[in-house]
C-alpha positions as CSV (number, residue, x, y, z in Angstrom):
1,M,-67.8,-149.5,32.2
2,D,-65.9,-152.8,32.5
3,A,-64.1,-152.9,35.9
4,V,-61.6,-155.4,34.6
5,K,-60.4,-153.1,31.8
6,L,-60.3,-150.2,34.3
7,F,-58.1,-152.3,36.7
8,H,-55.8,-153.1,33.8
9,G,-55.4,-149.4,33.0
10,L,-54.8,-148.6,36.7
11,A,-52.2,-151.4,37.0
12,E,-50.3,-150.1,33.9
13,A,-50.5,-146.5,35.2
14,M,-49.0,-147.6,38.5
15,Y,-46.3,-149.5,36.7
16,L,-45.4,-146.5,34.6
17,S,-45.5,-144.1,37.6
18,L,-42.8,-146.1,39.4
19,G,-40.3,-145.5,36.5
20,Q,-41.4,-141.9,35.9
21,G,-41.1,-141.0,39.6
22,L,-37.6,-142.4,39.8
23,I,-36.5,-140.4,36.7
24,I,-38.1,-137.2,38.0
25,Y,-36.5,-137.6,41.4
26,L,-33.0,-138.3,40.0
27,L,-33.3,-135.2,37.7
28,A,-34.4,-133.0,40.7
29,K,-31.5,-134.3,42.8
30,L,-29.1,-133.6,39.9
31,I,-30.3,-130.0,39.6
32,I,-29.9,-129.5,43.3
33,F,-26.3,-131.0,43.1
34,L,-25.4,-128.7,40.2
35,L,-26.9,-125.6,41.9
36,P,-25.6,-125.9,45.5
37,W,-25.7,-122.1,46.1
38,M,-29.5,-121.9,45.6
39,G,-31.5,-121.5,48.9
40,S,-33.9,-123.7,50.6
41,A,-36.9,-122.0,48.9
42,F,-35.6,-123.1,45.5
43,R,-35.1,-126.7,46.6
44,Y,-38.6,-126.7,48.2
45,R,-40.3,-125.5,45.1
46,L,-38.3,-127.9,42.9
47,L,-39.1,-131.0,45.1
48,Y,-42.8,-129.9,45.4
49,M,-43.1,-129.5,41.6
50,S,-41.5,-132.9,41.1
51,T,-44.1,-134.5,43.3
52,A,-46.9,-132.6,41.5
53,L,-45.5,-133.7,38.1
54,I,-45.5,-137.4,39.2
55,F,-49.1,-136.9,40.3
56,I,-50.2,-135.2,37.1
57,L,-48.6,-137.9,34.9
58,F,-50.3,-140.6,36.9
59,A,-53.7,-138.9,36.9
60,G,-53.3,-138.2,33.1
61,R,-52.5,-141.8,32.5
62,M,-55.5,-142.9,34.5
63,T,-57.8,-140.4,32.6
64,L,-56.5,-141.7,29.3
65,A,-57.1,-145.3,30.3
66,I,-60.7,-144.5,31.3
67,M,-61.3,-142.6,28.0
68,V,-59.9,-145.4,25.9
69,Q,-61.9,-148.0,27.9
70,A,-65.1,-146.0,27.4
71,G,-64.4,-145.6,23.7
72,S,-63.6,-149.3,23.2
73,Q,-66.9,-150.6,24.5
74,A,-68.6,-150.4,21.1
75,T,-65.8,-152.4,19.4
76,D,-65.3,-154.7,22.4
77,A,-61.7,-155.3,21.6
78,P,-60.2,-158.2,23.5
79,L,-57.4,-157.6,26.0
80,M,-54.0,-159.0,25.4
81,T,-53.3,-162.1,27.4
82,A,-50.3,-162.4,29.8
83,S,-48.5,-164.8,27.3
84,E,-48.8,-162.2,24.6
85,L,-47.5,-159.4,26.8
86,R,-44.6,-161.5,28.0
87,K,-43.2,-161.4,24.5
88,H,-42.7,-157.7,24.9
89,F,-41.9,-157.3,28.6
90,S,-42.3,-159.9,31.3
91,L,-42.8,-157.5,34.2
92,K,-45.5,-155.7,32.4
93,A,-47.2,-159.0,31.7
94,I,-47.1,-159.9,35.4
95,V,-48.7,-156.5,36.2
96,H,-51.5,-157.1,33.7
97,Q,-51.9,-160.7,34.9
98,Y,-52.5,-159.5,38.5
99,A,-54.3,-156.3,37.6
100,L,-57.4,-157.2,39.5
101,I,-55.5,-157.9,42.8
102,I,-53.4,-154.7,42.3
103,G,-56.5,-152.6,41.8
104,I,-58.2,-154.0,44.9
105,L,-55.0,-153.4,47.0
106,Y,-54.8,-149.8,45.6
107,F,-58.3,-148.8,46.5
108,T,-57.8,-150.4,50.0
109,G,-54.7,-148.3,50.5
110,I,-56.6,-145.2,49.4
111,L,-59.3,-145.9,51.9
112,I,-56.8,-146.3,54.7
113,Q,-55.0,-143.1,53.8
114,M,-58.3,-141.2,53.7
115,V,-59.2,-142.5,57.2
116,L,-55.9,-141.3,58.5
117,L,-56.5,-137.9,57.0
118,L,-59.9,-137.6,58.5
119,V,-58.5,-138.6,61.9
120,S,-56.0,-135.7,61.7
121,L,-58.7,-133.2,60.7
122,L,-60.8,-134.4,63.7
123,K,-57.9,-134.0,66.1
124,I,-57.4,-130.4,64.9
125,R,-61.1,-129.7,65.3
126,M,-61.2,-131.1,68.8
127,L,-58.1,-129.1,69.7
128,K,-59.8,-125.9,68.7
129,S,-62.8,-126.6,70.9
130,R,-60.8,-127.3,74.1
131,K,-61.7,-125.1,77.0
132,D,-58.3,-125.0,78.7
133,L,-56.9,-122.6,76.1
134,H,-56.7,-118.9,76.7
135,I,-55.3,-115.7,75.2
136,N,-52.5,-113.5,76.6
137,Y,-53.3,-110.0,75.3
138,L,-49.7,-108.8,75.8
139,W,-48.3,-111.5,73.6
140,Q,-51.2,-111.1,71.2
141,M,-50.2,-107.5,70.7
142,R,-46.5,-108.5,70.3
143,L,-47.7,-111.1,67.7
144,E,-49.5,-108.4,65.8
145,S,-46.3,-106.3,65.7
146,L,-44.4,-109.2,64.3
147,Q,-47.1,-109.7,61.7
148,K,-46.4,-106.1,60.5
149,V,-42.7,-106.9,60.2
150,L,-43.5,-109.9,58.0
151,S,-46.2,-108.1,56.1
152,I,-49.0,-110.6,57.1
153,K,-52.5,-109.1,56.8
154,K,-54.4,-112.1,58.0
155,K,-55.9,-112.2,61.5
156,V,-53.8,-114.6,63.5
157,V,-54.8,-115.7,67.0
158,L,-52.3,-116.8,69.6
159,R,-53.5,-119.3,72.2
160,F,-51.7,-120.8,75.2
161,G,-52.5,-124.2,76.7
162,E,-51.1,-126.3,79.6
163,R,-51.5,-129.6,77.7
164,I,-49.8,-128.3,74.5
165,T,-46.4,-129.9,74.3
166,G,-45.0,-127.7,71.5
167,P,-45.8,-124.7,69.3
168,F,-47.7,-125.3,66.1
169,T,-50.0,-123.6,63.6
170,T,-53.3,-124.8,62.1
171,G,-55.7,-123.3,59.6
172,W,-55.3,-121.3,56.4
173,L,-58.1,-118.7,56.2
174,K,-58.2,-118.3,60.0
175,P,-54.8,-119.4,61.2
176,V,-54.2,-120.1,64.9
177,I,-50.9,-120.5,66.7
178,Y,-50.8,-122.8,69.7
179,F,-48.1,-122.3,72.2
180,P,-47.2,-124.3,75.3
181,L,-47.8,-122.4,78.5
182,A,-44.9,-124.1,80.2
183,A,-42.4,-122.9,77.5
184,L,-42.9,-119.3,78.6
185,N,-41.0,-120.1,81.8
186,N,-38.1,-122.0,80.0
187,L,-37.6,-119.6,77.1
188,S,-36.4,-116.0,77.1
189,T,-38.5,-113.3,75.5
190,E,-36.2,-113.2,72.4
191,Q,-36.5,-117.0,72.0
192,V,-40.3,-116.9,72.2
193,E,-40.4,-114.1,69.6
194,A,-38.1,-116.2,67.3
195,I,-40.4,-119.2,67.6
196,L,-43.4,-117.0,66.8
197,I,-41.7,-115.6,63.7
198,H,-41.1,-119.3,62.6
199,E,-44.9,-120.0,63.0
200,L,-45.8,-116.7,61.2
201,A,-43.4,-117.8,58.4
202,H,-45.6,-120.9,57.9
203,I,-48.7,-118.6,57.7
204,K,-47.0,-116.2,55.3
205,R,-46.0,-119.1,53.0
206,N,-49.5,-120.7,53.2
207,D,-47.8,-123.9,54.2
208,Y,-51.0,-125.3,55.8
209,L,-52.7,-125.3,52.4
210,W,-49.7,-126.6,50.5
211,N,-49.3,-129.3,53.1
212,L,-52.9,-130.3,52.7
213,L,-52.5,-130.6,48.9
214,Q,-49.3,-132.6,49.5
215,R,-51.3,-135.0,51.7
216,V,-53.8,-135.5,48.8
217,M,-51.0,-136.3,46.4
218,E,-49.5,-138.7,49.0
219,I,-52.8,-140.5,49.2
220,V,-53.1,-141.0,45.5
221,L,-49.4,-142.0,45.0
222,F,-49.0,-144.0,48.3
223,F,-47.8,-147.0,46.3
224,N,-44.8,-145.1,44.9
225,P,-41.8,-145.1,47.3
226,V,-40.4,-142.0,45.5
227,T,-43.4,-140.0,46.7
228,W,-42.6,-140.7,50.4
229,V,-38.9,-139.8,49.9
230,L,-39.9,-136.6,48.2
231,S,-42.5,-135.8,50.9
232,S,-39.9,-136.3,53.6
233,E,-37.4,-133.9,51.9
234,I,-40.2,-131.4,51.2
235,K,-41.1,-131.2,54.9
236,K,-37.4,-130.8,55.8
237,E,-37.0,-128.0,53.2
238,R,-40.2,-126.3,54.4
239,E,-38.7,-126.0,57.9
240,F,-35.5,-124.7,56.4
241,C,-37.4,-122.0,54.6
242,C,-39.0,-120.8,57.9
243,D,-35.7,-121.0,59.7
244,D,-34.1,-118.8,57.0
245,M,-36.9,-116.2,57.6
246,V,-36.3,-116.2,61.3
247,L,-32.5,-115.8,60.8
248,S,-33.2,-112.9,58.4
249,K,-34.9,-111.0,61.3
250,T,-32.4,-111.9,64.0
251,D,-28.6,-112.5,64.3
252,E,-28.8,-114.7,67.4
253,T,-28.5,-118.1,65.7
254,V,-27.3,-120.0,68.8
255,M,-30.2,-118.6,70.8
256,Y,-32.7,-119.8,68.2
257,A,-31.1,-123.2,67.9
258,K,-31.2,-123.6,71.7
259,A,-34.9,-122.7,71.7
260,L,-35.6,-125.4,69.1
261,F,-33.8,-127.9,71.2
262,L,-35.8,-127.1,74.4
263,L,-39.1,-127.2,72.5
264,E,-38.4,-130.7,71.1
265,R,-38.7,-132.4,74.4
266,D,-42.0,-134.3,74.8
267,R,-43.5,-132.9,71.6
268,K,-46.5,-134.5,69.9
269,G,-48.7,-133.6,67.0
270,S,-50.7,-134.7,63.9
271,S,-49.6,-134.8,60.3
272,L,-51.4,-131.5,59.4
273,I,-49.8,-129.5,62.2
274,M,-47.2,-127.0,61.2
275,A,-44.9,-127.4,64.2
276,A,-41.9,-125.2,64.9
277,T,-39.6,-128.1,65.6
278,G,-40.4,-130.0,62.5
279,P,-41.8,-133.5,61.9
280,Q,-38.9,-135.6,63.2
281,K,-36.1,-135.5,65.7
282,Q,-33.5,-136.2,63.0
283,S,-34.8,-133.3,61.0
284,L,-34.4,-131.1,64.1
285,L,-30.8,-132.1,64.5
286,D,-30.1,-131.3,60.8
287,R,-31.8,-127.9,61.3
288,I,-29.7,-127.1,64.4
289,K,-26.5,-128.1,62.6
290,R,-27.5,-126.0,59.6
291,I,-28.4,-123.0,61.7
292,T,-25.1,-123.0,63.6
293,D,-23.0,-123.8,60.5
294,M,-24.7,-122.3,57.5
295,E,-21.6,-120.8,55.8
296,T,-19.8,-124.1,55.9
297,T,-22.7,-125.9,54.3
298,T,-22.8,-123.4,51.5
299,S,-19.1,-123.4,50.8
300,N,-18.9,-127.2,50.8
301,G,-21.2,-127.4,47.8
302,I,-19.0,-125.2,45.5
303,P,-16.1,-127.8,45.2
304,K,-18.7,-130.5,44.4
305,M,-20.1,-128.3,41.6
306,I,-16.5,-127.6,40.2
307,A,-15.6,-131.3,40.4
308,F,-18.7,-132.4,38.6
309,T,-18.4,-129.7,36.0
310,G,-14.8,-130.8,35.3
311,I,-15.8,-134.4,35.0
312,L,-18.6,-133.5,32.6
313,V,-16.3,-131.4,30.4
314,F,-13.7,-134.2,30.4
315,I,-16.4,-136.8,29.3
316,L,-17.6,-134.5,26.5
317,F,-14.0,-133.9,25.3
318,L,-13.4,-137.7,25.2
319,G,-16.6,-138.2,23.3
320,W,-15.7,-135.5,20.8
321,T,-12.2,-136.9,20.1
322,K,-13.5,-140.4,19.7
323,Q,-16.1,-139.2,17.3
324,S,-13.4,-137.3,15.3
325,E,-11.2,-140.4,15.1
326,A,-14.2,-142.5,14.0
327,L,-14.9,-140.0,11.2
328,N,-11.3,-140.0,10.1
329,Q,-11.1,-143.7,10.1
330,K,-14.3,-144.0,8.1
331,H,-12.9,-141.5,5.6
332,R,-9.7,-143.5,5.2
333,Q,-11.6,-146.7,4.7
334,H,-13.7,-145.0,2.0
335,L,-10.6,-143.9,0.1
336,N,-9.0,-147.4,0.3
337,I,-12.2,-148.9,-1.0
338,N,-12.2,-146.5,-4.0
339,T,-8.6,-147.2,-4.7
340,K,-9.0,-150.9,-4.6
341,G,-12.1,-150.7,-6.7
342,F,-10.2,-148.9,-9.4
343,S,-7.2,-151.2,-9.4
344,S,-9.4,-154.3,-9.4
345,S,-11.5,-153.0,-12.3
346,V,-8.5,-152.6,-14.7
347,P,-6.1,-155.7,-14.7
348,A,-2.4,-155.2,-15.0
349,T,-2.2,-157.3,-18.2
350,S,-4.7,-155.1,-20.0
351,P,-3.5,-153.7,-23.4
352,V,-4.6,-150.3,-22.3
353,V,-2.4,-150.5,-19.2
354,K,0.6,-151.7,-21.2
355,H,0.2,-148.9,-23.8
356,L,0.0,-146.3,-21.0
357,I,3.2,-147.8,-19.4
358,S,5.1,-147.8,-22.6
359,G,4.0,-144.3,-23.5
360,I,5.2,-143.1,-20.1
361,S,8.6,-144.9,-20.5
362,D,9.2,-143.2,-23.9
363,T,8.6,-139.7,-22.6
364,V,10.8,-140.1,-19.6
365,P,14.5,-139.1,-20.3
366,P,17.3,-141.6,-19.6
367,P,18.8,-141.4,-16.2
368,P,22.1,-139.5,-15.7
369,P,25.4,-141.5,-15.6
370,P,26.5,-142.7,-12.2
371,S,28.7,-140.4,-10.2
372,S,31.5,-143.0,-10.2
373,A,32.2,-142.6,-14.0
374,V,35.4,-140.8,-14.9
375,P,34.8,-137.4,-16.6
376,P,36.3,-136.8,-20.1
377,V,39.8,-135.2,-20.2
378,P,39.9,-132.0,-22.1
379,P,42.5,-131.7,-25.0
380,A,45.9,-130.2,-24.2
381,A,46.6,-126.6,-25.2
382,P,49.2,-126.0,-28.0
383,A,52.6,-125.0,-26.9
384,L,53.6,-121.3,-27.4
385,P,56.6,-120.5,-29.9
386,S,59.9,-119.8,-28.2
């Protein structure tokens, strides 16, 4: 298999993926804007499916390029030069001109991303083998009771550690929740239970597995900026989903928000850790604001939807009226053309026209006398005999 042709196919697939990703992202944001009443679970699935669609289109394009390249070995068709491609689209020509460099940079980036993923997996493995972790059987029993509330049948282990800076969850088949030992002194029992429900929500939703698949898509599509924007929003919506599950089990929103704020201090973690406080501090502030003011956030989206719908209806109405005027004008022009064609085809001096005019004038009666004429005087009556 010719590596040069393969790099040309890779460069073109990357070039197309940039445009496809932007279109898919804009469509997803438009759907979210038009449906502001939908919950965080809907937005999470929509954004995740958008990322998966970009990945599938890129992988399909790469597969097609490989198949075409393998089938063209027998014919040995020459590749188009950059000057030939520049006639169709200059940017595409530049991409093909530097296809070899683009391919080398792409595989270098893939290698770097894979190394970072392996480092995260090694950190998690080393964390599980630490000896300073222990189990509190009272809290383990309380965790099992919370599992029944959330209908989680997996065996979940709760471990406490002095060096753990914040609660997080790892594992899919055998999930483990790690909780900072110092947080037990700063948080109330209700706050600890709320944080545990948040971590159990990650387990119930299989977020560890979906996050791992997301990391694979990020590695393959690392060159596309839309992928990183989508990944950031997916992580934020994932935490919103777990917050909603916590709030469905408790009415103490301020208590839960305060617990998140206390846990954020001095928190650290890897990219595959499902932490209760989320991936970023800005995301935590958004979550606290959302938790304490959820009704306002929901109501603010309704006027946006109404305004956008009104604008859309107005634009459609204008388009319909302009189209009707264009059709009427076209119809009038068609009639004028037919009339002019008839008049030009028969000249006014034609004998036929003169005969028709004379015939019409003979059949038309003379006009009545003008109103100013004096009417005839009737004869006087004879005088009667005396």
